C-alpha positions in Angstrom: 122.8 77.3 120.2 123.1 80.7 118.6 122.2 83.9 120.6 118.9 85.6 120.2 118.7 89.0 118.8 115.7 90.9 119.1 114.4 93.0 116.1 111.9 95.8 116.2 110.7 98.0 113.4 108.3 98.8 110.5 109.7 96.1 108.5 112.2 93.5 110.0 112.7 91.1 107.4 115.9 92.0 105.8 117.5 92.7 109.2 116.2 89.3 110.5 117.9 87.4 107.5 121.2 89.4 108.0 121.0 88.4 111.5 120.7 84.6 110.7 123.8 85.0 108.5 125.7 86.7 111.4 125.0 83.5 113.5 122.2 84.9 115.5 118.3 83.8 115.9 116.1 86.6 115.6 112.9 87.3 117.2 111.0 90.2 115.3 108.5 92.7 116.3 106.9 94.5 113.2 104.2 95.8 111.5 103.6 93.1 108.8 104.8 89.7 109.9 105.2 88.7 106.1 105.5 84.9 105.5 109.3 85.1 104.7 109.9 86.9 108.0 107.7 84.2 109.9 110.5 81.7 108.6 113.3 83.3 110.3 111.9 82.7 113.7 109.5 84.0 116.3 107.4 87.0 114.9 104.8 89.2 116.6 102.9 91.5 114.6 102.3 95.0 116.0 98.9 95.4 114.3 98.1 98.5 116.8 101.3 100.1 116.0 104.6 100.5 118.2 102.3 101.5 121.2 101.9 97.9 121.7 105.5 97.4 122.4 105.1 98.8 126.1 103.1 95.2 126.8 104.6 93.0 124.4 108.4 93.7 124.4 110.1 91.1 126.6 113.0 91.9 129.2 116.1 89.8 129.0 119.9 89.9 128.8 119.9 89.2 125.1 120.4 92.4 122.6 118.0 94.2 120.5 118.1 96.5 117.7 115.7 98.6 115.5 115.0 99.2 111.9 112.9 102.0 110.3 110.3 103.9 112.0 111.3 103.5 115.7 113.7 106.4 115.6 110.8 108.7 115.7 109.9 107.4 119.0 113.0 108.2 121.3 111.1 107.9 124.4 110.2 104.4 123.5 113.6 103.4 122.6 114.8 104.7 125.9 112.1 102.6 127.5 113.0 99.6 125.9 116.5 99.9 126.8 115.8 99.4 130.3 114.4 96.1 129.4 117.3 94.6 127.4 120.6 96.0 126.1 120.5 97.8 122.9 122.6 97.4 120.0 121.9 101.0 118.4 121.6 104.7 118.9 119.3 106.0 121.8 119.3 109.0 124.3 120.6 112.1 123.4 122.6 110.8 120.3 119.5 109.5 118.8 117.5 113.0 119.6 120.5 115.0 118.1 120.4 112.7 114.9 116.8 113.6 114.3 117.1 117.4 114.7 118.2 119.1 111.6 119.6 122.1 113.3 121.8 120.0 115.5 123.5 118.0 112.6 123.8 120.8 110.2 125.7 122.9 112.7 128.0 120.2 113.4 128.7 119.6 109.8 128.9 123.5 109.0 131.2 123.9 112.0 133.6 121.3 110.3 133.4 123.2 106.9 131.2 120.4 105.3 128.3 121.3 102.8 124.6 121.3 104.2 121.5 122.5 102.7 119.9 125.5 104.7 117.2 124.2 106.9 115.5 127.3 107.2 115.9 128.9 103.8 114.4 132.6 103.4 114.3 132.2 99.6 114.8 130.1 96.6 113.0 126.4 96.2 112.5 124.4 99.6 110.9 121.4 101.0 108.4 121.0 103.9 109.8 117.6 106.0 108.0 116.1 108.9 110.3 116.3 111.8 109.3 112.5 112.7 109.2 111.4 109.0 110.3 108.1 107.4 111.0 106.8 104.3 110.6 110.3 102.7 106.6 110.1 103.4 105.1 113.4 103.9 107.6 115.6 102.3 106.5 118.1 99.5 107.5 121.4 98.1 106.9 124.6 100.2 104.5 126.6 98.5 104.4 129.4 101.1 102.0 130.3 103.7 102.4 130.0 107.4 105.4 128.4 108.8 105.2 124.9 110.1 105.0 124.2 113.8 108.5 123.6 115.0 107.9 120.4 116.7 106.0 119.0 113.8 107.7 120.0 110.5 110.6 122.1 109.3 111.8 123.7 105.8 114.9 122.6 104.1 116.6 124.1 101.0 115.6 121.9 97.9 119.0 120.6 96.4 118.6 119.4 93.0 120.6 116.2 91.9 120.9 112.5 92.1 119.6 111.1 95.5 122.3 108.9 97.1 122.8 107.3 100.6 125.7 106.5 102.6 125.8 103.6 105.2 128.3 103.9 108.0 129.0 101.8 111.2 130.3 104.0 114.1 132.7 102.4 116.7 134.0 103.9 120.0 137.1 105.2 118.1 136.3 105.5 114.3 133.8 105.5 111.6 133.6 102.9 108.9 131.9 103.8 105.5 130.4 100.6 104.4 128.7 101.6 100.9 127.1 104.3 98.8 123.8 103.4 97.0 121.8 105.5 94.3 118.2 105.7 95.7 115.1 105.2 93.9 112.4 107.9 95.0 108.8 108.7 94.4 105.6 106.6 93.5 102.3 106.0 95.2 103.3 107.0 98.6 104.5 110.3 97.5 106.8 112.0 95.1 109.9 111.8 97.7 109.2 108.6 99.0 111.8 106.0 99.3 111.3 103.3 96.5 114.4 101.4 96.4 118.3 101.3 96.0 121.2 100.2 93.8 124.5 99.7 94.4 127.2 99.9 95.7 128.1 103.1 93.5 131.3 105.0 93.2 130.8 108.5 94.3 133.8 109.7 92.9 136.1 112.4 94.6 133.0 113.0 96.5 134.0 110.1 98.7 136.4 111.8 100.9 133.6 114.5 101.9 131.1 111.4 102.9 133.7 109.7 104.7 134.6 113.0 106.8 130.7 113.4 107.3 130.4 110.1 108.9 133.5 110.5 110.9 132.2 114.2 112.0 128.6 112.8 112.9 129.9 109.8 114.8 132.3 111.7 117.0 130.2 114.7 117.7 126.6 113.0 118.0 128.0 109.8 119.7 126.4 107.5 116.9 127.2 103.9 117.6 126.6 101.0 115.2 125.0 101.3 112.0 123.6 104.7 110.7 123.0 106.1 107.2 123.2 109.7 105.5 120.9 110.2 102.9 121.8 113.0 100.5 121.8 114.7 97.0 124.8 114.4 94.7 124.6 117.9 92.9 127.5 118.6 90.7 130.0 116.2 92.2 129.1 117.6 95.9 127.4 115.4 98.2 124.7 117.4 100.1 123.3 115.6 103.3 119.5 115.9 103.8 118.6 113.3 106.6 120.4 111.2 109.1 118.9 107.4 109.7 120.2 106.4 113.2 119.6 102.6 112.5 119.8 99.7 110.2 118.8 101.4 106.7 117.0 100.1 103.8 120.1 100.3 101.6 121.9 98.0 104.1 120.4 94.9 102.5 121.9 96.0 99.0 125.2 96.8 100.6 125.1 93.4 102.2 124.2 91.3 98.9 127.0 93.0 97.2 129.6 92.4 99.6 128.4 89.2 101.3 129.3 90.6 104.8 126.2 90.6 106.9 125.3 94.0 108.2 124.3 92.7 111.6 127.9 91.2 112.0 129.2 95.0 111.8 126.4 96.0 114.5 127.6 93.2 116.7 131.2 94.3 116.4 130.4 97.9 117.2 128.9 96.7 120.5 131.9 94.6 121.5 130.0 91.3 120.5 132.1 89.8 117.6 135.2 90.7 115.5 135.1 93.5 113.1 134.3 92.3 109.5 136.8 92.5 106.9 135.9 95.1 104.5 135.8 93.7 100.9 135.2 94.9 97.4 131.7 94.0 96.1 131.3 91.0 94.3 128.4 91.9 92.4 125.8 95.0 92.2 122.4 94.6 93.9 118.9 96.6 93.4 116.0 96.4 95.3 112.6 98.2 95.0 109.5 98.4 97.0 106.5 97.7 94.9 103.4 99.6 96.2 99.9 99.2 95.7 98.3 101.5 93.0 95.0 100.4 93.9 93.3 97.9 96.5 95.1 94.8 95.5 94.4 91.2 96.9 97.3 88.9 97.3 97.7 85.8 95.2 99.0 82.3 96.4 102.0 82.1 94.0 104.2 85.0 95.1 106.4 82.9 97.3 107.6 80.8 94.2 108.9 83.8 92.3 112.7 84.2 92.7 113.9 87.9 94.0 110.6 88.5 95.8 110.8 89.4 99.6 108.5 90.5 102.1 105.8 88.4 101.0 102.2 89.0 102.4 99.9 86.2 103.4 98.0 84.7 100.2 94.3 86.3 100.2 95.4 89.0 102.3 94.3 92.7 101.1 96.7 95.6 100.4 95.2 99.2 100.4 95.9 101.4 97.7 99.3 103.2 98.6 100.7 100.5 100.8 103.8 98.5 100.1 103.1 94.9 98.7 106.2 93.5 98.6 110.0 93.9 98.1 112.2 92.8 94.5 115.9 92.4 94.6 118.2 91.5 91.7 121.7 91.4 91.3 124.2 91.9 88.4 127.6 92.2 87.4 127.1 96.0 86.8 124.7 98.5 88.2 123.0 98.9 84.8 122.7 94.8 84.7 121.3 94.7 88.1 118.5 97.6 87.3 117.6 96.0 84.3 117.1 92.4 85.9 115.2 94.2 88.6 113.0 96.2 86.0 112.0 92.9 84.1 111.0 91.4 87.5 108.9 94.4 88.3 107.1 94.3 85.1 106.3 90.6 85.4 104.9 91.2 88.8 102.9 94.3 87.6 101.3 92.3 84.8 100.2 89.5 87.2 98.8 92.0 89.7 
């Protein structure tokens, strides 16, 4: 009988599927309880948000981990750690990873490039301190400075959005892969829409590796974590740390065939360290958002490459995610082309 792994987050499906491939039985708590997530094991829908976890999260000896969204609730994460062991980042490490002045100072002191998180001139962005998936980010147009506990300004770096996925161990940090990000859409001009990869960042890979090692050592990051950034003229500028299983982990996993959860387990001494293997293909994913209020048809589950499938007949408000589309190819361009064809087909049938 496989060991249970409890997974909590806005969307747990990709992580739950990874857990199964790594030999675990997932039990999930998320905001949507989509059809394919329910196929992986027991699921509890957090219909009233994360505040329900105080009453619903079960104590036990089996581990738990979290995906996107929960990193903005460090006190809740710490409370849940008292009920069962966490495979992930909590306490001071979590708080420091979410405070730009902390990790910017760490990287700057190590001689690594960082954007100015409190610029006095030039183009800048206003970013919520407790943001997720790029929502709520907008260009700074002047006016009053934001309250320090709500938002901050960050120098705008112009270039290509990319993301690096790492796994931190007690004595080192492994770079698992780098992906190109798709940004923008109904959820906002800087919202996360998808990823493709793994990509070769060229000479910048040395800087990216050093960033991961520096952050892991200085902040105490254990297990999976991501660093979003902008590639500008061959230089990688980090713009955010995601101290947990990231959306691009699914892309890296599909490309390499190595379950991300196996890396997470190894980081906490629960299994062997996976072998680092070259990618067998390129993978691309995109979240399809509702441009208008949308009713879900009954045939989505029959379309290959479609994930995070809502219940037929359910209603998705404008601006909310409908589903995720994933495609694979022998090159980045082929994976992108296949993804775009599938997206076009779905949009015609909406």
